[in-house]
BATOR-815144 format. One line per field, with one value per residue (C-alpha): residue number from 1; residue in three letters; x, z, y. Coordinates in pm, whole numbers, plus 50000, padded with zeros to 5 digits. Last residue first. Example, Ala and Ser with C-alpha at 12.3 -4.5 7.8 and 13.67 -1.06 7.14 Angstrom:
BATOR-815144
n = c(2  1)
res = c(SER  ALA)
u = c(51367  51230)
w = c(50714  50780)
v = c(49894  49550)
END
This chain:
BATOR-815144
n = c(445  444  443  442  441  440  439  438  437  436  435  434  433  432  431  430  429  428  427  426  425  424  423  422  421  420  419  418  417  416  415  414  413  412  411  410  409  408  407  406  405  404  403  402  401  400  399  398  397  396  395  394  393  392  391  390  389  388  387  386  385  384  383  382  381  380  379  378  377  376  375  374  373  372  371  370  369  368  367  366  365  364  363  362  361  360  359  358  357  356  355  354  353  352  351  350  349  348  347  346  345  344  343  342  341  340  339  338  337  336  335  334  333  332  331  330  329  328  327  326  325  324  323  322  321  320  319  318  317  316  315  314  313  312  311  310  309  308  307  306  305  304  303  302  301  300  299  298  297  296  295  294  293  292  291  290  289  288  287  286  285  284  283  282  281  280  279  278  277  276  275  274  273  272  271  270  269  268  267  266  265  264  263  262  261  260  259  258  257  256  255  254  253  252  251  250  249  248  247  246  245  244  243  242  241  240  239  238  237  236  235  234  233  232  231  230  229  228  227  226  225  224  223  222  221  220  219  218  217  216  215  214  213  212  211  210  209  208  207  206  205  204  203  202  201  200  199  198  197  196  195  194  193  192  191  190  189  188  187  186  185  184  183  182  181  180  179  178  177  176  175  174  173  172  171  170  169  168  167  166  165  164  163  162  161  160  159  158  157  156  155  154  153  152  151  150  149  148  147  146  145  144  143  142  141  140  139  138  137  136  135  134  133  132  131  130  129  128  127  126  125  124  123  122  121  120  119  118  117  116  115  114  113  112  111  110  109  108  107  106  105  104  103  102  101  100  99  98  97  96  95  94  93  92  91  90  89  88  87  86  85  84  83  82  81  80  79  78  77  76  75  74  73  72  71  70  69  68  67  66  65  64  63  62  61  60  59  58  57  56  55  54  53  52  51  50  49  48  47  46  45  44  43  42  41  40  39  38  37  36  35  34  33  32  31  30  29  28  27  26  25  24  23  22  21  20  19  18  17  16  15  14  13  12  11  10  9  8  7  6  5  4  3  2  1)
res = c(GLU  GLU  CYS  ASN  GLU  VAL  LEU  PHE  ASN  PRO  LEU  THR  PHE  CYS  GLU  VAL  LEU  SER  ALA  ILE  VAL  ASN  GLU  ARG  GLY  VAL  ARG  THR  TYR  LEU  GLY  ASN  ILE  GLU  HIS  GLU  TYR  LEU  PHE  LEU  GLY  ILE  LEU  PHE  GLY  PHE  LYS  GLU  PHE  GLY  ILE  GLU  ASP  ASP  ASN  VAL  TYR  LEU  PHE  GLU  LYS  GLU  PRO  VAL  ASP  CYS  PHE  GLU  GLN  ALA  ILE  TYR  ASN  GLU  GLY  GLN  THR  GLU  GLU  VAL  LYS  GLU  LYS  TRP  GLU  GLU  LEU  GLU  PHE  ASP  GLU  GLY  VAL  TYR  VAL  GLY  HIS  GLY  ALA  PHE  LYS  ASP  PHE  PRO  LYS  LEU  LEU  PHE  ARG  ASP  LYS  GLU  GLU  ILE  LEU  LYS  GLU  LYS  LEU  SER  SER  ASP  GLY  ASP  HIS  PHE  LEU  ARG  SER  LEU  PRO  PHE  TYR  GLU  GLU  VAL  PHE  GLU  ARG  GLU  GLU  GLU  THR  LEU  PHE  ASP  THR  TYR  ALA  ARG  GLU  GLN  LEU  ILE  ALA  PHE  LEU  ALA  LYS  ASN  HIS  VAL  ILE  GLN  SER  THR  PHE  GLY  GLY  VAL  VAL  CYS  VAL  ASN  GLY  ASP  ARG  TYR  ALA  GLU  LEU  PHE  PRO  GLU  VAL  GLU  GLU  TYR  ARG  GLU  ILE  VAL  LYS  ARG  THR  THR  ALA  ARG  ARG  TYR  VAL  LEU  ASP  ILE  ARG  ARG  SER  ASP  ALA  LEU  LEU  ASP  LYS  GLY  ASP  TYR  GLU  PHE  LYS  ARG  PRO  ASP  TRP  ILE  LEU  THR  GLN  TYR  GLY  ARG  ASN  GLU  PHE  ARG  ASN  LYS  TYR  GLU  GLN  PHE  GLU  SER  ASN  ILE  GLY  GLU  GLY  GLU  PHE  ASP  VAL  ILE  ALA  VAL  THR  GLU  PRO  ASP  GLU  GLU  GLU  GLY  THR  PHE  GLU  HIS  TYR  ILE  ASP  ILE  ILE  THR  ASP  ILE  LEU  ASN  GLU  MET  PRO  THR  TYR  TYR  ASP  VAL  ASP  CYS  ASP  ASP  PRO  ILE  PHE  GLU  LEU  ALA  ARG  SER  ARG  TYR  ILE  ALA  ASN  GLN  LEU  VAL  ARG  ALA  GLU  ASN  MET  GLY  ALA  SER  GLY  ASP  THR  ASN  PHE  GLU  CYS  PHE  LYS  LEU  GLY  GLU  ASP  TYR  ASP  TYR  PHE  ILE  ASP  PHE  ARG  ALA  VAL  PRO  PHE  PRO  ASN  GLU  TYR  GLY  PRO  ASP  ALA  LEU  ILE  LEU  GLU  GLU  THR  ARG  GLN  SER  PHE  PRO  PHE  ILE  GLN  ARG  PHE  ALA  GLU  ASP  THR  ARG  TYR  LYS  GLU  VAL  THR  LYS  THR  LEU  ILE  GLU  THR  LEU  GLN  ALA  LEU  ILE  GLY  ASP  ILE  TRP  ALA  LEU  ASP  GLU  LEU  SER  PHE  PHE  MET  PRO  GLN  TYR  LEU  PHE  ASP  ILE  PRO  ASP  GLY  LEU  TYR  ARG  ALA  SER  SER  ASP  GLU  VAL  GLN  LYS  LYS  VAL  LYS  ARG  TYR  ASP  GLU  LEU  PHE  GLU  ASN  PRO  ARG  SER  GLU  VAL  ASP  GLU  ARG  PHE  LYS  SER  LEU  LEU  GLU  GLU  ALA  ASP  MET)
u = c(72691  72793  72577  72799  72574  72217  72007  71636  71372  70994  70817  70539  70307  70222  69991  69873  69797  69996  70310  70546  70514  70602  70344  70402  70470  70715  70791  71093  71128  71459  71551  71800  72046  72246  72200  72079  71800  71780  71507  71622  71340  71393  71198  71105  70976  70782  70803  70579  70637  70371  70089  69730  69457  69340  69632  69955  70269  70628  70880  71050  71291  71296  71506  71321  71491  71503  71283  71470  71307  71102  71034  70701  70579  70302  70511  70459  70232  69917  70098  70321  70018  69833  70133  70136  69775  69856  70160  69991  70068  70235  70583  70577  70543  70317  70343  70056  70001  70249  70211  70348  70328  70580  70766  70542  70695  70690  70848  71096  71262  70943  70846  71157  71013  70751  70986  71250  71004  70907  71272  71344  71027  71103  70837  70699  70955  70997  71288  71524  71627  71870  71838  72067  72352  72611  72546  72515  72847  73013  72900  73047  73380  73384  73338  73004  72953  72942  72621  72357  72512  72615  72249  72224  72175  71873  71706  71707  71632  71302  71186  71126  71236  71591  71495  71186  71413  71442  71082  71173  71043  71133  70976  71123  70908  70985  71218  71022  70968  70827  70597  70474  70415  70198  69996  69958  69802  69469  69628  69869  69621  69768  70115  70075  69939  70244  70478  70346  70184  70399  70561  70695  70644  70823  70766  70391  70240  69895  69604  69414  69724  69959  70281  70455  70612  70412  70082  70040  69733  69722  69403  69492  69801  69576  69711  69797  69888  70165  70256  70612  70701  70892  70587  70403  70640  70600  70221  70204  70430  70197  69900  70062  70102  69731  69649  69818  69786  69532  69202  69284  69579  69907  70106  70241  70254  70493  70475  70721  71035  71356  71624  71971  72012  72106  71735  71747  72026  71827  71520  71724  71830  71464  71369  71655  71567  71201  71317  71521  71215  71013  71291  71374  71620  71643  71855  71955  72288  72361  72499  72156  72120  71827  71549  71317  71300  70960  70812  70693  70835  71054  70767  70538  70797  70934  70586  70475  70793  70820  70458  70516  70813  70626  70614  70827  70647  70870  71216  71129  71413  71338  71442  71815  71994  72208  72426  72377  72573  72275  71976  71916  71655  71649  71406  71551  71340  71420  71458  71747  71705  71863  72097  72211  71933  71718  71483  71626  71374  71502  71270  70973  71043  71091  70754  70579  70752  70646  70898  70984  71364  71584  71526  71704  72030  72011  71952  72265  72322  72045  72024  72400  72386  72110  72311  72622  72415  72281  72631  72760  72450  72521  72884  72797  72498  72720  72948  72650  72522  72851  72835  72473  72554  72855  72635  72421  72069  71776  71415  71158  70848  70492  70397  70219  69910  69848  69538  69271  69207  69367  69682  69710  69980  69811  69769  69474  69498  69874  69835  69562  69790  70068  69838  69717  70079  70150  69884  70012  70366  70270  70084  70384  70631  70931  70846  70860  71199  71347  71218  71380  71708  71697  71636  71925  72149  72057  72157  72496  72557)
w = c(11760  11867  11855  11979  11834  11707  11603  11570  11316  11335  11009  10833  10579  10244  09962  09685  09798  10117  09911  09796  09417  09237  09447  09732  10001  10269  10464  10684  10874  11048  11280  11370  11082  11057  10788  11041  11121  10879  10907  10684  10509  10399  10117  10108  09862  10024  10003  10241  10573  10784  11033  10965  11206  11003  10770  10962  10764  10874  10620  10325  10169  09862  09733  09472  09134  09035  08751  08546  08575  08343  08519  08522  08526  08267  07948  07869  08135  07937  07628  07833  08028  07704  07566  07889  07838  07485  07604  07894  08225  08557  08405  08293  08646  08688  08983  08998  09372  09538  09885  09762  09482  09355  09034  08913  08848  08534  08552  08327  08231  08160  07896  07682  07339  07484  07713  07440  07193  07439  07514  07142  07086  07343  07220  07561  07831  08032  08253  08269  08545  08569  08927  09161  09355  09087  08840  09120  09269  08926  08899  09242  09139  08824  09042  09048  08955  08582  08654  08408  08077  08241  08291  08575  08847  08661  08642  09014  09084  08898  09203  09396  09758  09716  09568  09792  10098  10038  10160  10527  10724  11063  11035  11272  11262  11174  10881  10654  10404  10680  10817  10462  10406  10717  10631  10267  10360  10176  09874  09827  09850  09567  09661  10020  09903  09683  09956  10187  10516  10785  10905  11262  11338  11621  11800  11751  11907  12049  11905  11809  11614  11541  11345  11489  11335  11035  11210  11078  11117  11090  11018  10667  10807  10990  11341  11590  11883  12143  12459  12528  12869  12774  12826  12598  12310  12367  12384  12066  11891  11980  11872  11533  11489  11555  11321  11020  10780  10524  10712  10835  10644  10824  11090  11425  11607  11896  12164  12436  12235  12424  12511  12397  12155  11791  11709  11411  11557  11880  11677  11490  11821  11929  11610  11650  12010  11914  11625  11856  12072  11767  11606  11909  11752  11856  12072  12099  12255  12210  12529  12622  12294  12069  12055  12279  12024  11873  12209  12260  12454  12166  11926  12093  12146  11793  11644  11823  11755  11386  11325  11509  11291  10968  10815  10616  10555  10267  10275  10132  09905  09671  09575  09646  09542  09765  09738  09775  10100  10315  10083  10043  09833  09985  10108  10242  10516  10589  10853  10826  10451  10363  10667  10749  10951  10898  10637  10373  10090  09768  09794  09865  09556  09346  09457  09362  09024  08954  08990  08729  08769  08468  08504  08839  08671  08450  08756  08929  09293  09490  09262  09274  09655  09661  09433  09650  09951  09756  09657  10014  10141  09906  10006  10377  10304  10147  10452  10685  10490  10563  10932  10942  10819  11052  11348  11261  11128  11207  11089  11327  11195  11323  11001  10997  10864  11037  11246  11056  11060  10725  10861  11228  11486  11780  11971  12052  11720  11768  12114  11987  11705  11957  12162  11851  11743  12082  12029  11680  11814  12077  11817  11580  11826  11637  11313  11489  11648  11318  11148  11412  11367  10994  11053  11301  11034  10805  11067  11142  11398)
v = c(81887  82237  82548  82831  83103  83127  83425  83357  83450  83400  83304  83497  83337  83497  83405  83639  83996  83939  83890  83617  83629  83304  83120  82874  83129  83236  83553  83620  83948  84016  84302  84571  84543  84867  85136  85397  85153  84864  84601  84317  84132  83773  83607  83240  82981  82701  82320  82134  81958  81792  81837  81743  81850  82152  82215  82269  82343  82286  82410  82243  82488  82709  82998  83207  83179  83542  83665  83923  84260  84477  84805  84978  85337  85296  85322  84956  84805  84724  84594  84363  84243  84168  83978  83776  83672  83558  83360  83184  83348  83260  83219  83579  83710  84013  84254  84507  84486  84247  84396  84732  84986  85240  85166  84886  84540  84328  83983  83809  83480  83287  83544  83503  83589  83822  84013  84027  84174  84448  84519  84567  84772  85039  85281  85366  85292  84974  85079  84782  84540  84246  84127  84323  84157  84083  84366  84618  84503  84521  84883  84951  84800  85013  85319  85498  85865  85780  85589  85710  85599  85271  85178  84926  85189  85325  84984  84910  85277  85247  85053  85375  85337  85464  85801  85808  85832  86207  86234  86223  85927  86063  86406  86668  86979  87340  87270  87503  87221  87000  87272  87335  86966  86931  87243  87122  86788  86823  86992  86702  86417  86205  86332  86211  85876  85815  85937  85668  85765  85602  85923  85927  86295  86475  86804  86838  87152  87090  87294  86976  86872  87160  87205  87509  87820  87933  87861  87507  87286  86909  86715  86599  86422  86170  86120  85848  86068  86047  86239  86123  85976  85665  85446  85690  85618  85245  85260  85468  85219  84932  85142  85203  84828  84771  85060  84904  85196  85316  85355  85704  85842  85791  85974  85862  86197  86264  86533  86636  86563  86480  86736  86627  86918  86966  86975  86739  86524  86485  86390  86132  85977  85967  85781  85534  85447  85396  85177  84956  84890  84786  84581  84363  84120  83756  83529  83165  83060  82688  82527  82393  82207  82311  82051  82256  82539  82460  82368  82724  83021  83142  83072  83326  83600  83566  83566  83882  84079  83989  84082  84411  84501  84432  84779  85024  85356  85465  85310  84969  84852  84565  84210  84222  83906  83685  83375  83000  82966  83075  83090  83461  83640  83985  84249  84574  84729  85090  85359  85610  85668  86005  85997  86350  86511  86821  86677  86917  86958  86799  86498  86724  86935  86621  86484  86807  86819  86462  86182  85919  85943  86018  86393  86394  86293  86604  86822  86698  86800  86628  86327  86271  86291  86030  85802  85838  85731  85434  85318  85352  85172  84881  84832  84828  84603  84336  84336  84315  84012  83832  83926  83810  83461  83440  83537  83239  83272  83044  83036  82889  82711  82726  82900  83233  83408  83740  83792  83988  84364  84441  84276  84187  84121  84298  83972  83744  83561  83525  83374  83139  83022  82959  82736  82553  82497  82339  82075  82001  81985  81728  81524  81525  81370  81221  81402  81739  81665  81547  81862  82083  81896  81966  82337  82337  82186  82474  82733  82577  82308)
END
């Protein structure tokens, strides 16, 4: 059985004993409510529905990612060495200076979550690249553990191997490996700081990482970057030297509060602290990249094959500049074909889908966003499936669109993060449920 056949078998099992599944769903829901999987202080929304991927599925995606990461790495190098190319990007002088500072290790985006539209044999499109404070690993961990022990997987034959990624544990390994590369030595850090502005990050997830670092023997703080001190040699938190920073504070927030975090930034620029989450990753993170890589005038450093790759796997995207009357007219004339997306926001903030608006409302959105750091992007048909949905005491299947996140550590898949919703934008700002993901192998009929 392939992954889609397993989804069908799961549905058959649910429909044969709905009351048992409803009872088990309540147990899983209680586990999630009592866990650290929270967003803005509340337990995450989820569906009692496993998602399956075969090793063949992942091998195919791996091949696509290998081509993509080569293109992105070349793009970063072009940015570093070509001042004219840098001018195309929408970065302030302060942001550019941080991007150009050497993080002390080779990979410009060692920790990322790439979101894709993927429907097994129906192809793949990249939605966005999150390389700046990527989140969701703890949600994936909690749901996978809960569903793995539930009745949801009882239908799977005994000879079918079922496994799942451990993205949190794998990230700790990756961060320590990067630290060793930074120092050039095998000695581990004594002190680690998980860094975000107070009230901004997902503290429950940070606490999970803190526990894991401490279990390995590293003194660990969850720290606001405004509270650092720097003596020209060491980055200090409450007079303790910090050897390693896991940065979750987004670049956008750092730049907004630049003067308040100057000691932290100075230590980074001086190369006196290892920061996993270096600012070079902003080149890949910023959504303007989708449009820049589709302009032939900007991409003389790519081969023709690489340009064809971008055309195939990226949604059509254009920078929505001031004065671009032809694009503006196209957006209005073909409103249901396009969406407007800000360069550097998350959770669906500021994303407008033409299909969701009446014409006059859409014209207003087009006017508001032109020249305001937005791209115009072709609206991708979001893949849909019928997933199990529990509403009070009713259990049944409803159609949801879905989006798959790939946690990439050192460019390799180390976790999966599936979210579903019934709106055109799948995001926590609108409607978003998380699904657990499982790897399956040797599943025979």
